[in-house]
C-alpha positions as CSV (number, residue, x, y, z in Angstrom):
1,M,41.4,90.2,46.4
2,S,38.1,89.5,48.0
3,K,35.5,92.1,48.6
4,M,35.9,91.8,52.4
5,S,39.6,92.4,52.2
6,H,39.1,95.5,50.0
7,K,36.6,96.9,52.5
8,L,38.8,96.2,55.5
9,K,41.7,97.8,53.7
10,K,39.7,101.0,53.1
11,F,38.4,101.1,56.7
12,S,42.0,100.7,57.9
13,A,43.2,103.6,55.9
14,V,40.4,105.9,57.0
15,I,40.6,105.0,60.7
16,G,44.4,105.2,60.6
17,L,44.1,108.7,59.1
18,L,41.7,109.7,61.9
19,G,44.2,108.4,64.4
20,I,46.9,110.5,63.0
21,V,44.6,113.6,63.0
22,A,43.8,112.9,66.7
23,F,47.5,112.6,67.5
24,I,48.2,116.0,65.8
25,L,45.3,117.5,67.7
26,G,46.8,116.1,71.0
27,W,50.1,117.7,70.1
28,C,48.4,121.0,69.5
29,A,46.5,120.7,72.8
30,E,49.9,120.4,74.6
31,Y,50.6,124.0,73.7
32,R,47.1,125.5,73.9
33,G,45.8,123.6,76.9
34,F,42.9,122.2,75.0
35,V,41.5,121.8,71.5
36,W,37.8,121.8,70.9
37,G,37.3,121.5,74.7
38,F,39.4,118.4,75.1
39,E,42.8,118.1,76.8
40,S,45.8,116.5,75.2
41,R,45.5,113.2,77.1
42,V,42.0,112.7,75.7
43,W,43.3,113.2,72.1
44,Y,46.3,110.9,72.7
45,N,44.1,108.2,74.1
46,D,41.8,108.5,71.1
47,A,44.7,108.4,68.7
48,I,46.0,105.2,70.4
49,I,42.6,103.5,70.2
50,L,42.0,104.6,66.5
51,L,45.5,103.4,65.5
52,L,45.0,100.0,67.2
53,I,41.6,99.6,65.4
54,A,43.3,100.5,62.1
55,I,45.9,97.8,62.7
56,W,43.2,95.3,63.6
57,F,41.4,96.1,60.3
58,K,44.6,95.7,58.4
59,L,45.3,92.3,59.9
60,G,41.7,91.3,59.0
61,A,42.4,92.4,55.4
62,I,45.5,90.3,55.3
63,L,43.6,87.3,56.7
64,H,40.7,87.7,54.2
65,K,43.0,88.3,51.3
66,G,43.1,84.7,50.1
67,E,39.3,84.2,50.3
68,Q,37.2,84.1,47.2
69,N,34.0,86.2,46.8
């Protein structure tokens, strides 16, 4: 596994986790009206973008997996 692949894999996991947290905060904002000053639609949009970025990094990790250092 190349260094680039390993870094992209870590970034993907961290950003994916942030996307899940944003989704949960959006769900909480549905019932409270807002969380930390943001409405649920803002949290859901952030979750979508973060999860798409995580998928993009994961695909990059797969593509760079075969490369040598």
